[in-house]
Phi, psi and omega in degrees: 000319180295324180294321178296317180297319179294320178296320179296317179296323179296316178298319178298318179294320178297315179298320179296322179295315179297317180298321179295316178298319179297317179296323178294316178296319179295318178297319178296320180294317184285340181253024176293153180300142179290143174271137177222150177207153177226130176244125182250138175240145177206177187272011178258036186289141174229125179282144171219076191298334180274324190269335185289342184291333183271001178080000181241035182297127182278351181293137179288321180241107183219110183301311181302322179299315182293317179296318180295326176296318179295315181296328180301324178292320177295317179296337182275353178296135183241329187242307186208157179208120177251123186243123173240102184220144178300316184200152172230115175236345184290122188295318182293321178291319175303314181295325178294319178295316180296320178297321178299317179301317184279349172263010171102005178287134178282107185251134172228147183226139169239132184214181183273139184293327181280322184289343177301326190254005179287160180298130178091352180296136180263002185296320181294323176297314180298320179296324181294342176265015175071018171286125182292122180235124177251138184246143179293166180293154177298152184067013174241132178263114177273090192262009178296154176216077178214156180221130177254126181242124178055043178289140183299316183298320179292320179302321180293339179277345189280171179291171187298319182296319181289326177293322177296321177298318179294326180297326177288347181248039187303324183280356179287150175253138169284156178221160169233135175250127180216175181142200186267347191286124163278146181280070183226160174297320179302314182295319184279335185261326194236346187257156166279111184221164177219150172231126179249130180242133178215152176255010181301121187294325179293320178294315179299316181298322179292316178295324179296321177297317179297314181297313182300320179297316179294314184296319181283336184275321187266158185280157180278141177284133176236130179238120174284133186306324181291344180277348183287141172288157182303321181291345182267352181276112182253137175290136179296124185293145177264119184298333183272353182286149181293330183262018179296129180253000000 
């Protein structure tokens, strides 16, 4: 009996030691330095179509470089992405969001009710691919411009398979992108704009709360396929195709 009791106490001490080490590692993980980045856009843009592709473009002001930096964050999404934007008209950014959806990223969008129907808006196209889009009430301007990628709070809301996927990505950091930039050609080519990216968990949690409140409060956009213009009908991308975006 004494041997069993001693063995039980030994196991308890071992478990306590493992738990303590885990807590230390978790504390170290949670208090890691925050990642930050800033992308600036302005009206002094100079294209360098050959050089910007290699990531070492020497131009100080280069629209494709700045857009590609922004798209790289979207392409890096693995689990979920919540987008609150006034409008999306930029074709490359639209394709990056759609590609994320088709590689299994859980995408949700909140947008402005009037901007959905403006010329060049990509929201109706995204809706036609069954991406859930909620629109603010009429006579309300949904002027937010932020995107949460792989946020912890959102991951906890997801189904078991997506949570397991997130568990395999334990070392990944969630980020939030915010700033003045609308995802439009006008904004990226001609305006003075900024995008700020941070992995600060408190900031992400606050933005997630704002997004969830908007998403849960406003109604979902529904588009009947027959209502789509011919230019808005997009072929569902084939992941195995060479030109899959």
